[in-house]
Structures are given as structure tokens and as C-alpha cells.
C-alpha positions, -999 to +999 in steps of 0.1 A: -010-038-362+017-011-370+045-020-392+078+000-395+102-005-423+132-027-414+115-034-380+126+000-367+101+019-345+089+050-362+083+081-339+058+105-353+058+142-345+023+155-337+009+175-366-010+207-361-044+207-378-037+239-396-008+223-413-024+191-424-023+197-461-004+216-487-025+242-505-029+220-536-049+194-517-071+215-494-100+223-517-123+204-539-115+205-576-124+238-592-155+236-613-136+240-646-112+212-641-112+175-630-075+170-633-072+137-615-098+109-612-110+119-577-110+156-581-082+167-557-050+153-541-068+141-511-088+119-535-120+132-519-143+126-549-159+161-545-167+185-574-175+222-571-193+222-604-231+226-607-254+203-625-289+206-639-316+186-620-322+163-650-291+161-673-296+153-710-273+133-732-255+159-753-231+137-773-211+105-773-176+099-788-165+065-800-129+054-793-112+023-807-117-001-777-133-006-743-126+019-716-119+010-679-101+042-669-119+072-655-118+103-677-101+135-666-108+170-680-091+204-680-089+234-704-117+220-725-100+187-732-114+153-720-086+127-717-092+090-716-073+058-724-085+026-739-077-011-736-060-010-771-034+014-756-047+046-772-049+079-754-075+104-766-078+141-762-115+149-769-129+184-773-157+198-751-179+196-782-173+158-786-148+158-815-113+144-817-086+167-806-057+142-808-049+106-803-017+087-796-010+050-794+011+034-766+025-001-765-001-016-741-035-013-725-044+018-705-065+010-674-051+037-652-067+072-651-046+100-664-035+131-644-033+166-658-008+191-644-008+225-661-003+217-698+008+181-695-010+147-692+006+119-672-006+083-677+007+048-672-001+016-691+001-022-685+035-023-702+047-003-672+054+029-690+046+063-676+040+088-704+041+126-702+019+140-731+012+176-742-024+184-733-029+206-764-012+185-791-008+150-778+030+151-784+049+128-760+073+148-739+090+119-721+085+084-709+096+066-677+098+028-674+088+007-644+093-030-643+057-041-644+022-028-652+008+005-640-029+002-628-033+033-607-034+070-615-003+091-610-003+118-583+015+152-583+034+167-554+052+200-552+075+204-522+086+239-532+121+225-541+110+195-562+080+186-583+073+149-583+050+125-601+042+096-578+031+063-595+028+028-582+035-003-602+031-041-601+069-042-597+061-036-559+076+000-560+061+034-556+082+055-580+090+092-576+096+108-610+107+143-619+077+162-633+097+180-660+123+155-672+109+120-665+141+112-645+136+087-617+142+104-583+135+075-559+117+042-554+099+029-523+096-008-520+065-026-507+058-063-504+033-068-533+015-051-562+004-015-559-030-012-575-043+023-566-032+059-565-016+079-537-035+105-517-015+133-501-015+141-464+009+167-449+036+161-476+032+123-474+019+098-500-008+076-485-016+044-504-026+008-500-016-023-519-019-060-523+003-064-492-027-053-471-009-022-457-016+015-457+018+031-464+029+066-456+059+078-476+076+112-478+064+124-512+096+144-519+123+119-508+106+085-509+116+078-473+093+057-452+072+072-425+053+041-414+029+015-426-002+000-410-017-035-416-055-032-423-064-060-447-052-088-469-056-069-502-064-032-509-074-027-545-087+008-543-073+043-534-077+059-500-094+092-494-081+117-469-104+136-445-086+156-418-061+133-402-079+101-413-076+078-443-108+060-455-104+029-476-122-003-486-106-037-492-111-068-512-125-087-482-155-064-479-143-042-451-142-005-451-117+011-427-111+045-411-074+050-401-062+077-378-030+087-395-018+109-366-024+083-339-015+054-362-045+033-353-077+020-368-107+042-357-135+019-370-143-008-395-175-013-414-182-048-427-210-057-451-217-090-432-244-102-456-221-106-486-185-097-478-179-087-514-150-064-524-148-026-523-131-019-556-138+019-559-127+047-538-149+067-514-162+102-516-161+123-484-183+154-477-197+168-446-202+142-419-205+113-443-185+090-466-200+073-496-188+041-511-200+014-536-196-023-533-199-054-555-229-064-534-248-038-556-252-012-528-241+023-524-234+030-487-236+063-468-216+059-436-211+083-407-175+092-411-169+095-374-184+062-363-188+040-394-225+035-388-248+032-418-269+063-425-285+048-455-278+023-483-293+019-518-294-012-540-285+000-575-293-033-592-258-042-602-223-043-587-207-009-582-170-008-591-170+029-600-163+054-573-191+079-564-188+116-569-203+143-546-217+173-566-234+198-543-263+181-526-262+152-550-242+119-552-233+108-587-231+070-591-226+045-620-229+007-619-218-023-640-252-026-656-247+009-671-271+028-649-261+064-640-278+079-609-281+113-593-290+107-557-299+129-527-269+128-504-290+129-473-315+102-481-301+081-509-332+086-530-325+088-568-337+120-585-325+111-620-313+080-638-300+071-672-296+036-686-264+033-708-268-004-709-230-011-708-207-016-678-191+015-663-159+006-645-148+040-633-162+072-619-175+100-641-158+134-643-179+165-635-168+198-651-186+230-661-221+216-656-212+186-676-209+149-667-184+127-687-189+090-684-167+064-701-182+030-709-172-006-717-185+000-753-155+024-759-177+055-759-174+087-738-208+101-730-215+138-722-245+148-701-257+183-693-282+209-703-290+217-739 
């Protein structure tokens, strides 16, 4: 079903393949930065860093409370928020760089743009924080909690931070000043982050729709009904959006043709897809609360392989070269062969891992429910 805002038919202009993306979203995240929680503005979950075959635990850093948000890393600083509302800047050596305290829990991953960190909390406040010092540059208030990571869009004339809220709105905020530029209204909570596709924000929500919104102006392009509840963020591959939902379906949506290409459904359990997919080559990788990691053919939705991790998988997988990096809610961290699904390395943290690791400069950073950030690499 295709839904147009205000019941007006939306006519799309065909989009040339060479113009699908702005430059900022075309490539996987450079190896030295993991500036948003999925590595790039398509939310592809792909890192260009390299990893040792058998990473070793190098250090761990203890924060003041449990961590549900994925870490982000750039310029030698690991940034992560805690359920107590603290935001940490941790050095690459595992020591405290800075810490600030906000007025509510932080469950949303942060975003780093140049020298500034952008992060929302459950009080509904979006903070802009200096990456080097932790000084707060500005704040912006929504009317309900922020659960998803912000997204950055540069139109050439305007630089916008896009963030969804439980106030039902996607907010467009000026990158430099924190001034509200526009608001786009949906019909329910917005839980995830926006991916970018040809200047458009692509996101799902608790209204069960995939929305396409002009990222510069906030004007509606169209929206498509795919589920009852979308808790995760979509990944963009070419002209398709790939996203899981709370009813246990995983959907490929053709954004150019405005139609569903295929749907994969785990018929044995029908448990939620909470995390976001990683997309590389001919395959898409996604974890489920049925304990499995699935590798699907991105063109057909057919299962190439699946692997039982032993516990539910809420964290999104990350592609690193020929490996897939996966963490589960038992605290197991896996490096798996992308082609076969066979694990080549595992580490037992023994605590739940809610969100995906960051992979930067031959290092893996994992945040745990025990309030610690763990760094793996080669000594």
C-alpha cells in the first residue's frame, strides 16, 4: 500500500542511477572514523578498517551506568552515552577525555560531524557538544524522548541535523545554531534513525510506514505501509531500502518504483528484528530475537545461511572486509565468515550487548550492559 500525505497522489520523477546519492553517503566509513552508528549515511553497516584474525582485549573503561547506545569514534575519541544521562569522550588509550551530564537517559547513538557531537536523550533534548572538550554548544528541545541517532545532511545551501522523536515528528535542526528549521509529522513514535537517499530522509516508525522526506525542507515525498511497527533503521542499497519490523518480517522496498520487492519472514518464531541490517556485495545481514543471524540474498530475500548465536540478537551486525562482526544479548562477540557464516573468533563478555560495535583503525569498540566500553585489537 502506498500512502501520500493529505491523500494527495505523489508523482515521482525517475532518478538516474548515477545521481542516487550525495557524495557523503556513497562510500563506506573511512577506516579512521565511525562517525555514526552504522558507518555511513546510507546506514550500510560497512567498515573499511582492517582487523586482526584473532583480536585481543586491550582495555576496558568503566562508565557510571549501563550502556544501550552504540559507540561512535572519530579523531581518536570514543563517544558513548549511558542510562544515567552521561555522555563520555574516551581516549583511544582507554582513559577519560571528558564527561558531561544531561537531564535524562541516553539510549540513542551519537553522531559526529567535524568537531561536534550530536546526541539526543529521553528527555527529548538534542545536544551539540564539542568533540575535543565536551563543552555544550547548543541544545534543541523536542516534545518527547529521542531514541534514534541523528543524521547529517548538507544540501549545499543548508546543513541540517535530522532527528526523530516520540512526539511523532522528524525534526530538521540547523547544524550550527540549533535553530529548528522544519518538522515533519508522522502518525506515531519515531524510534530509529534516517538513512539518506538522493537528498531524502528514509525512515520507519511505529506507524508501520517507510517515509521519504526532503532532507533540506522537510516536505513529504511519499510513504509506504510495510508493517505494524518498525523499531529499527533502514539501510539503503542502490534504489532499495532494507528494513526489519517488530512482527518478524524483513522487507526490501524499491524506492524508485514505490513497491515492495520481497519479504522474508522467519516463520518458525516470528520474533522482532530490532537491529538494522548490514549490506555488502550480493547479501544483506540481519540479527533477530530468535537468536539467529541471517544472510539473505539482497535481490530475492532467499536465505544463503543462518547461524544460531545462542541468544537473541538486538545489536546490528557490521561488515569488516570478508568478516561479519556480531554481538548478542548473552555477551558473545563473533567474527564470522561472510560467505559461510562460520565463526572464526569469539569472545565471551558475559553481559548483554544491545547495540553494534564500532570498528576503527584496527580496533573494535563494544559497549556493554555493565557500563563498560571494551576495546579489542592487536597488542
